[in-house]
N, C-alpha and C positions, 0 to 999 in steps of 0.2 A: 434470527437473522444477525448478520455480522457487518461490521465496517472496519477494515484493517488499515485505514489511512485517515488519521485525525490530527489536526494541529491545535496547539494551545499557546498560551502566552510564553511558553518556554522558547518559542521561535516567533512565527509571524501570525499566530492565532490571537484571539482576543479574550479567551476564557481560561480559567484555571483548569487543570486536568479533572478535578472533582466536578466542576460545572459541566464540562464536556461529557463526562460519564453519566451524570444525572439526566442531562438532556437527551442523550441517546437512549437511556433506559426508558424515559418517558415516551420516546417516539416508537418504542417497541423492539429495540435491539437487545441482543443477549450477549454479544461479544464485540468488543472494540479493541483497537490498538492505538496507543498514543505514539505518533510517529513524527516528531518535530524535525525540522530541517537542521542539518548539522554538517560542519566541516571542521578543520583543525582548530578554528577559533573558539568553538563552543562545545566541542564533542564531550569534553570531560565533565563539565557541570551539567550539561543537558542529559547525558546518559545517567549520571549519578542521581539527578532529580527524578527522572521518570521511573527508574528502577526502584528508588526508595518509595515513591508514591504507590506504585503497584504492589510493593511488599506490604504496605500498610492498608491496602484496599481490602475491605471485609469480603471474605469468601461467600458470605450469605447476602451480599448486597443486591442480588438480582441481576447483575450484569458483570461479566468477566472482563477485566481490563488488563491488557497485555502491554509490557514495555517494548516500545519500538523506536525506530529512527528512520529518517529519510535522508540518505546521503545525497547532498545537493550541490550541483555545479562544481564538482571536484575536478582537478587535473586528473587525467585518466589513470595515472600510476598510483593514485591515492585510494582508489576504491578497495583494493585488496587489503591493504594494511588496516584501513578503518573498519571494514567489515569484520575482520579478525578481532580487532579491538572491541567492537561492540558486543560480539558474541562472548568474548572472555569476561566482559563486565556485566553480563546478565540480560542483554537485549534479546528478546524472543522473536521479533519481527524486523528484519532489515529490508528496507525499501531503497531501491536505486531510482533517483530522479531521472527519468528517461528523456529521450530526445523530442519532447513536445515542440511543435512549431510555434507555440504561444510564447516561448522564451528563447533567448540565444544560448542554447545548450551546445557544448563542445561536440563536434562530430566524432563518433566513436564511443560515446558515452554508453549507448545501449550495450555494445559488445563488452566494454570494460565492466559494467555492472554484472552482466551474465557470467563472465569469466571469474569475477570476484565471488560469485556464489550467493548473491542476494536472494531473498525469498520472493520478492515481488518487484517487477520492473514497472514502475508507474508511468502512465501516459507515454508509451514509447514511440508515439508519432508514426512516421512512415517507416516502421521497422522493416528491415530487409529480409529476404528469404533466408539468408545465411544466419542472421541473428535469431529469427523466429525458430528455425530448426535447432539451433544450439540451445535456445530456451527450453524447447521440448526435451532435448536430451538431458539437460540438467534439472528438469522438473521445476523450472522457475515460472511463477504465475505472471501472466501478462495482464495488465490492468485495463479494464474498461471503466471510464470515470464519468461521473455526472458534473465534474468541475468545468465551468465555463472556459472556453478557449482550449483547454486540454482535450475536451470531448470531441473536438472537430475531426479527429482522426480515429475515433472509435471504430468506424466501419472498416477501415483498413486493418486495424489491429485484430478485429474479429475475424476477418477473412484470412489473415496470415495464420492465426491460431488454428482455425479450422482446417486450413490447407496442410499444415505440418503436424497437427495433433498436439499443439502446445496447450497447456492449461490456462484458462482464463479466470479472472476474479473481477467482480463488480465492486467498485469502491466509490466513496463519497468525496474524499479529499476535502474535508470541511475545515474552514478557518474561522467561521463566525456562526452565531446561532442560526442565521438565515440559511446556512448551507446544510443544516441537519434535516434532511428530508426523511419521510417515513420509508420503511422497508419496501412497501408496495411501489413507491415512486422510483426507488433504485432499481427494482425489478423491471419496471416499465422502461427504464433506460435501455436495458438489454433487449426487451421485446421490440422496442422501436427500431432497433438495428436489424431486426429480422431473425433474432434468436428464437427458437421454439421453446415451449414450456419444458420439454425434455432436456434441451440444451441448458436451460437455466438450472434445472434440477442437477445436471451433471456438474455445473459450476459449483453449486452448493455442496455437492458431494466431495469434489476436489478440495474445497476450502475446509470442509469438516475433517477430511483426512489429514490435511496440514495441521489443523488445530489439535488433533489428537496426539500428534507427535511432540507437542509443546508441553513440557513438564510444568 
């Protein structure tokens, strides 16, 4: 099982990356991505820190840890240059902080993230038909999340993804130890929305295909 949306004390989480990795491994996960919040104020040291951590993480540790980032609350024109910067510096999973109704996100952020070519659009809220269709065309994963507040629009995101054939991902968006739920609980989040076991399997396959492309 995977979770490609984790926060540490490099941004607003409370644990070191190593502590996050060990807790996820103990919970039964096999792949995670450390994806701390970033903008121009912290992008340099945050990216350097997570890439360095993952470079030193043992390959035989029992859990694969990928360097990631969540580009958060950016002016719309900054998503493209910062996505490009992150990839050039070794980031493997780029998340765009989508238009969740739980926070005052700039209108148009979903579209800006998709056009920038992020890998995952996190908690995209009431994503429009046009943006869901574009996400499908660009093969960007739309997130269903267990995170309180952000999860309120999971049903809409799921319906839009199924309507336009966009790929989904189940993520945890953890910030503290209490947020690290077992894989079965994360799957239950999808089942509670009405996804079938087959659709859950398809999500897992889509994520596996994404992970296989990461060197």
